[in-house]
N, C-alpha and C positions, 0 to 999 in steps of 0.2 A: 464469767467475770462480770459481764454487764448485769446479770440478774442479781449477783451477790451485792454489787454496789447499789443497785436500786433498792434491794431489801434493806440495806443499811440506811439509805436515805429515808425510807418509810418509817424505820424505827425512830430515827431522829425526829421526824415530823410528829409521830405519835407521842414521843416524849415531851415535845414542846406543848402539844395539846394538853397533856396530863399536867404539865407544870402550870399551864394557864388555868386549868380547872382548880388546881390546888392552891393557886396564889392569885386570887382575883384582884388583890389590891395593888399588884405590881403595875406601875404606870410607865416606866422607861421603855423606849423603843430601841432595841438593839438588833443589829444584823448578826445572826448566829451561824448561818451556813450559806454557801453559794455552790450550786452545782451547774455545770454545763453538760447537758445530757445526764449521764450517770457518773461523770467525773467531778469530784468535789475540789473546789479551788481553795487554797490556803488563804486565811484572812490575816496572816502575819506580816504581810507587806512584800513577801518574796514574789517575783514574777514567775508564774507557771507557764511552761512552754508546751507546744505541740498539741494544743486543744482543738477539738473539731470545729469545722466552720458551718455545719448544718444542723446544729442542735439549739434548743431553747435554753435560756439561762434562768434558773430557779433560785430565788432569794428567800430565805427563811428567817422570819423575825420573831422576836420574843413575845410580841403581842400583836393584836390585830392592827392593820394599817388603815389609814384614812384613804380610801380609793381616790378621792378628788385631788389629794396632794401628791399622789404617786408620780404623775407625769413630770412635775417640776422637781421632785425629790430624788428620782432615780435617773441616772444618765450613763449611757454607754457611748464612748467616743474613741476615735482613732485619728491620730494626727491633729487633734484639736477640733475635729468635725464630729458632730453628734450623729450617731447611727440611728436611722429611722427604725422604730420597733413598736410592736403592739404589746400592751400589758393585759394580763389576765390574773385573776385572783382565785385562791382556793383555801381550804382548811381554815374557815372562818376569817379569811383575809390575812392570815399570818404568813401565807406564801404568795409571793408575787412572781409570776412567770413572764419574763421578757423574751419576746420572740422577734428577732430581727427580720425586717422585710428583705427577703432573699437570703443569700448566704453571706457569711462573713468572708472577708478577703484573706486568702492564704498568706502565710508568712508575714502577718501584720500584728503590731503591738496594740492592744486595746486596754482601755481604762474603764472600770465600772465604779461609779461613785454613788454613794448614798449621802445626801446632804440633810441639813436640818430643815430643809423645806418639806421633807417627808414628815408627816405627822401620824401619830397613832390614832386609833379610833376615839381615844379619850382626849385627843388634842395635844399630846406631848410631842415635842420634836424628837426626831431620831438622832441617835449619836452618829456623827459623821464617820464614814468608813470608805476606804478605797481598796479596790482589788485590781491587780495588774496581771495580764496574761497575754500570751502570743499564740496565734493560731498555727496549726500544723503547716508544714511546707506543702505548698499546693502542687498539683500535677503540672508537669511540663508538657503541654500539648500544643499542637499547631491549630490555631483557630481559623486561619484563612491564608490563602496564598494566591499570588498572581504571577504569571510569566508573560512578559510582554503585554501587560494590561488585560490578560485573559485569565479568568478564574480557573484554578486547578480542580475545582469542584464540578465543573461542567462535564457534559457527556461528549464523547467523541474526541478525536485528537486535537491538541493545541496547535493551531496552524497560524501562518502569517505573522510570526513573531519578528519584530524588527531586528535587523542585524546588530544594531547597537542594543545589546541585551540589558533589560532591567527586570529583576525579579523582586517581589516584595512578599515577605512572610511575617505574619503576626502570631505571636505565641501567647499562651495563657499567663506566663510569668517571664521574668527577665532571663535573658540569655547570657551565658558565660562567654564573653567575647573571645577569650583565649582559645576556645575549642572550635571556633568557626572554620578556620583555614584548613584544619585537618578533616573536618566533617563534610565540607562542601566540595563536591567533585563534579565537573562538567566534562562529558565525553562526547566526542564528535569529530568531524574533519577539522584539521588544523589545531593549533594550540593557542589558548588565550588565558591570561591571568584573570582572576576574579577579584573585585574590589568590594569590601564590606563597609556598611554604614549602619549604626544602630540609633534608634530613636524611641520615643514613647517609653522612657524608663527602661530601655534596652529590651523591650518586648517586641519591637518591630525591627526586622532585619531587611535592609535593602542591599541587593547584590547586583552589581553591574559588571559587564565584560570590559576588560582593559582595551580591547580592540574589536572591530566588527567581526561577527561570525560569518561563515560561508553561507551564501544565500541558498534558499530552497534545499535545505539539508536537514537531516535528522540529528537531533542532539538528545542526550540523556543527562538529566541532572539528578544528583543524589545527595541528600543530607543523611549521613550515616548516624548510627547511635553513638558515635564519638562526640556528638553535640550534647552539651550539658546545660542545665539551667544554672542560674547564678548561685543557687544553694546546693548544687551537686545533683539535681534531679536528672534522671535519665530520659532519653528521647527514643521513641520506637523506630524512628527513621522515616525517610520519605524518598520516593523514587518517581520521577515524572519524565516522560518523553515529550519533546516539542519539535516543531518544524519552523525554520526561518522563512521569511517572506521572499518572494522572487525579486531578484535584482535584474531589471530589464536593460541595464547598460550593456551594449553589444560587446561580446567577448572577442569578436573579430571585426576587422574593418567592414563597413557596410558597402555592398556592391549591388549592381543592378540585379533584378530578379532573373533575367536571362543568364547573366554571368554566374549567378548562384546555382541555377539548374545545371549549367555546364560543369561547374566545379564538382557538384555532388555526383553527377554521372561519371566524370573522369576519375575521381578519387575512388568511387565504388567499383568501377571497372578494373582497377588494379588488383582487386581480390582475385579475379579470374586470370588476369594477365601475369602478374608477378608471382602469384601463388599456384598457378596451374602446375599440375604434376609434370616433372621434367621428362618422364618417359611417355606418358599417355597424352599429355596436354589437357586432360580432363580436370574438372573442378574438384578440389578436395572438399569433403563433407564439411569440415571446419578449418579454420586457419591453422590448427595444430593437429590435424588428422593424419599426418604422415602419408602412408600409401593408400589410405582409404579414400577413394573417389566416389562420387555420387552420380548415378545416371541421370536422375531428374534435374539435379542442380547443374549438371553439365549441359543439359539442354538449355537452361536459362543462361549459362555462361556463353554458349555458342551464339545466342542472340545478342548478348552483350558485346561479343567480338564484332558482330556486324555493326553495332552502334559505334564501337571504337574505331572501326575503319571509316565509317561515314563521317565521323566528327574529327577525324585526324588525330585521335589519341595515339594511334599506331598507323604504320603505313599499310597500304593494301597488300603489298608483298608479304609483310610479316604476318598479317592477319590470315591470308590464304595459306601460308606455310603452317600456321598453328592449326587451322581447320584440317589440313592434310594429315598432320600428325594425329589428330583426334580420330579421323575416319579410319586411318590405317590401324590404329589401336583397336577400334570397335570392330573392325572386320575379323580380328583374331581373338577377341575377348570371349569369355563364356557367354553362351546364349542358350535359352531354353525354349524350344519351339519358336525361335526368333526373338524372344523377349530377353532383354538384359536384366540382371539382378539389380536390386536397389543399390547395393554397395559392390564395388569392384576393386580388386587390388590394382592400383595404378601402375605398378611395375610389371606384374605378370599377366594381368587380364583375367585372373581367376576370381570366382565369386568369393565374397566375404559375407558370411551369414549376417543378415540384419537382426534375426532372432533365430532360435533353434530350428524351427521349421521353415523359416523364410530364407532358404538358401538356394532358391531357384529363380524362375522368371517373375518379374514384377511388371505387370502390364501398365499400371498407372505411371510409374516412373519411366517406363519405356515410351509412353505417349508424350511425356514432357520432353524427353530426349529427342524424339522424332519431330515434335513441334519445332524445336530449335534447328534440327538438321534440315528440314524442309524449308524453313525460313532462310537459312544460309544458302541453300541450293538456289532459291529464287533470286538471291542477291548476286550470286556469282555470274560472271559474264562468259557466255559461250565461246567467244573468240579467244579467250584466255586459255591456253593449252592446259595449264594446271587446273584452272577453274572448270573447264569442260570435263576434264577427267573426274574431278570431284562431283560434278553434277551427276554423272552416270553412277558413280559409286554410292553416293547418298541415296539415289533412287533405289539402287539394289538393296541397300540396308533396309529401307522402308518396306520394300516388297518381300523381304525375308521374314517379316514379323507375322506369325501365324495367329492373327487376331481371332479368326474363326475357331481355332483350336481351343482358345480360352473360354469358349462357351461351355466347357465341361460336359462332354458327351451330347452336344447339340442343344443344350438348354437355351431358352429365350432370354438369356442374361449373360453378361461377361463376368469372369472371375478375376480377382486381383492377382492371386499367386498360384504358382505351381512349382513343386519341388520334385526332383528326380528321386529323392529319398523318402519324402513324406507325401508325395502325390498331391491331392487336393485338401490335405488336412487343415490348412489355414482357413479354408471354407469361407472366404470373404467375397460374397456376391456384390458386384457393383450395381446396387439397386437403390434408386432414388437420387435425391439431389445432394451433392456435396462438392468435391473438387474435380470430379472425373468426367465431365462432359466431353472434354477433348479426346478422351480415350474412345468413347463411342463414335465421335466424328471421324477420327483417324481409322478406326476399324471399318466404318461404313465407306470410307474413301479408298480403302486398299483395293487395287486392281487384281491382286493375287489371292488375298485371304479376307475378302470383304464379308460383312454381315448384312442381312436384310434389315429394312426399316423395322420389322417386327421385333427384332432384338432391342433396338433403341426404344421402341414403344413399351415393351414389356419390362425390359431391364431398367433403363434410365428413367423412363416415364411412369413406370408402375401402372400402366394402363390408365393414366390420368390421376392416380392417387397422389402423384408428386405435387399437385397444386394445393396451395394453402390459402393465399390471398388475405392474410391477416394484416392488421395495421399496428405499427409501433412508432411512437413519437410522431404520429401524423403521416407516416409514410407507409404505403402499401407494399407488402412483400409477396410477390406472386408465388414464390417457392420457398418452402422451409421456414425456419425461424432465424432470428438474428444470429449470425455465424461468425467464426473467425474470418477475417477479411481475405485470407488466402483462397477461400472458396470462390471469390469473385475476381481472382487475379491469375492463379496458375493456368487455368484453362484458356485464359483470354490474353495471354502475352502475345500470341500470334493470331488467335482466332478473334476477329473483330466482333464484339458483342452487339453490334447494331443489327440484330436479326430477331425474328420470332420463330418459334416452333408451335406445336400443338398445345403447349403448356404455359408459355410465358413470353413476354417481351424482355429479352436479356439485357438490353440497355436499361430498361426500367428496373429490372431485378438488381443489376449490379450498382447502379446509381443509388437506389433506395437502400440497399444493404449497407452501402458505405455511409450514407447520411444517417442511418439508424445508429451505426457504430459511433459516429461522431456525436450525435445527439445524446446517446447514452453517456459517453465520457463527459460531455459538457454538463449534463444533469448530475452526474457523479452520485448515484443513489447510495453507494456504500461509503461515501465520504473519504475517499482515498486522497492522499496528499498529491497535489500537483495537477490533477485532472482539470481540464478547462477546455474552452473553445479552441485553444491553440495547442494544447497538450493532450493528444488523443491517439487512438489506434490500438485495437485489440486483435491479435492474431497469434498463430503458433510461434513460439520462440523460447529461448532460455528463460528459466524461472528460478528465483533464489531459494524457493522451498522445495519444489518437486524436481528441479533440474531442467525439465522441459515440459511445456504444456501448451495446449491449444486454447488460448485466451479468447473470450467472447463475452457479450453481455450476460450470457447465462453461466459463464465460467470466468468470472472476473476476480483476480487476486491482487489487483493493484499494479500489474505489470504493463507498461506501455512499450510497444515495439515500433521503432521508427519506420520499418518497412511497411507497416499497415497503412499509415497515412501517406507516405511518400510514393507507394505503388498505387495510390488511389487518385493521382493527378488527373487522369482522363475523366473520372467520375465526379470528383468534387474539387475542382481546381482551386477555388478560394480557400476552402477548409484545409486542403493539402499545403497550400503556400503558407498559410498561417502556421501550420505545424512545422514546416521546413524552417521558417525563420526563427521559430521558438527553439527548435532543436539546435540550430546552428548558432544563432546570435546569442540566445539567452543561456542555453545549456551546453554550448559548444565546448567550453573548457573541460567538460566531463564526458560528453558523448562523442566528440569528433576524434577519430583516430586515423591510423595509416591507411585503412581501406574504407574510409567513410564512417558512417555512424556505427557505433557498437550495437550489438544485437538487440538489447532491451535494457530497461531500467525500471526500478521500483522505488520511488521517492519515499513511500511510507516506510520502507525498510532501509532506506539509505544505501541502496544497492544499484550499481551499474555493472552490467556484464562487461567482461574484457574479451569477449569472443565475437567471431564472425561466422556466419553460416551461408553456404552457397545459395540455399533456397530462399534466404531472406535478402541477400545482396543482389541477386540477379534481377528480380522483379523491379527493383528501384531503377536500375539503368534502363530496362526495357520499357516500363510503363511511363516514365518521364519522357522517353523518346516518342512513344505513341501519343502522348499529350501534345508534344511539340510539333511533330510532323506526321504521325501515323505510320512511320516507316515499317515497323514490324508487322502491323496489321495488314498493310498494303502488300507486303511481300508474301506473307503466309497465305492470305486469301487469294493471291494470284496463282497459286499452285493449281494445275488442272484437276488433280485428285480431290482437292478441297472443294472446288467448284462442283465437281460431280457429286460429292457427298451432300452438299447443300441441296442439290436437285433431288437426290434420293431421299433425303430426310425431310424434304418439303419445307426448308427454311425460307423465309421471306423477310 
């Protein structure tokens, strides 16, 4: 079509040239044809619509024009304003090409005038002529947008948006106001109406919230394709996520730091006291785990019971009775060469497989359990008949663990699992630095099934290869790389880390690992929502994407786990107190529940767990107490077996 019209235009031009050649005496200057691009415009006075905005305008005259007069004799205007354009000439100056600077405006009425100011080459004035046309309906596109003063064209998430929401969007052409309310949808916590205001010829839309949005929350805003331009143009749609700024107004009454620590300990303690399995007294794996109790988490819970007695959360009589129930159950529960399984049926004492082949002894979980039992044993008073009985029975449970058998045929390393059905198929050697130092210490401490220092040296210490000594965020880490914080917590709930072995100063290790974790969160290299100097802590916990994950600086998915920072009080008291106050006062309306802080949250995903886990709740109670009084450290380290292990392993 374009080629055919262009051909027609050329024929017209050639005809004019022929006429000129055959009629040299003709002196009048007449406008004969007007083309916009390849489209000819009628000269009859009718307004032609839908013409392109990005083409030149060609005017064909009956004879040659005087170039000098063209600028005053040819005028293109819209709304009374002259359109800036350049003029070019061809075909012996019988064709004038008017090229607007830039493009014409869509959906706009234009007037093209030829006045008598235009002269022919012979000096004759042109016959006046007027051509009317309107340009095509323009595209309806979004030119720019801001949410809370932040451009939607930027990289990374839109954060720190004021709770009093204001969004401004500028479009290429006018908006049909009647379509706004159906097209604009705001999703997020709570409900609020949107208020619309149009300006700039209805090209600018300002949207505000009728009420403040929830702070530090994820919202999704969508402008659907139901939005139309004023001339019916369609819109492709827009979808943006944004996050509101933090509201630091305390959500609960402000109390003293000491009172806050006590409150957190007591509320968290109720997980073990109120949710303890009614038959076994052991800690459920989760708050909704039914009969599934956890051996390692129960060890943490036993230590929490000691704190509960000491701080008068419960009476000593009630606490000792619960310990007696636990010990009685453990004496009859399934054991595998003295080691308990990871999961136990709290009603029957039978193993519940943690995985297909993990249906036997779990030496690491057993060591967490024994750490708790030995701590409680040291707390009990010998003159107390029940307590004295428990002391002997707890010692017997400890001496029944065949730590040496888990060397797997006498190897110089301990193994995590053994199954009566699958033997050593799990094949997990406890080699190197992670969460298991307490396992080696208790194995070395055993008076009945002890291991020599060589197993500690070769297994745990990897003959010295365990040492790294790298720096992160200005802190030296003697062992390993930046880890989930449970690595510096689980083994040290009872075992006081103020000691050195052949490989590290464990106080330095644990303090620096904690400060690295804090510094990483404060730096927030992945730009997650909410991370700050006060909102930090990466460790194993529930996860909105994977279900459960061991979060760390090298495995960071935006999930903050309160136990990570709160169980770090002995190592980083200032940083932990900042986190505690942030979790409680600032986010407490979302994080604080019946058993303390919920397990984890991810502000980038707008997710807060509704769960509690024994292995996350226990360290909070215990490590806050170690920070306040050193109670659990003092008790565990007072055990004669532990003192003997320190000598054997040459700790100092």
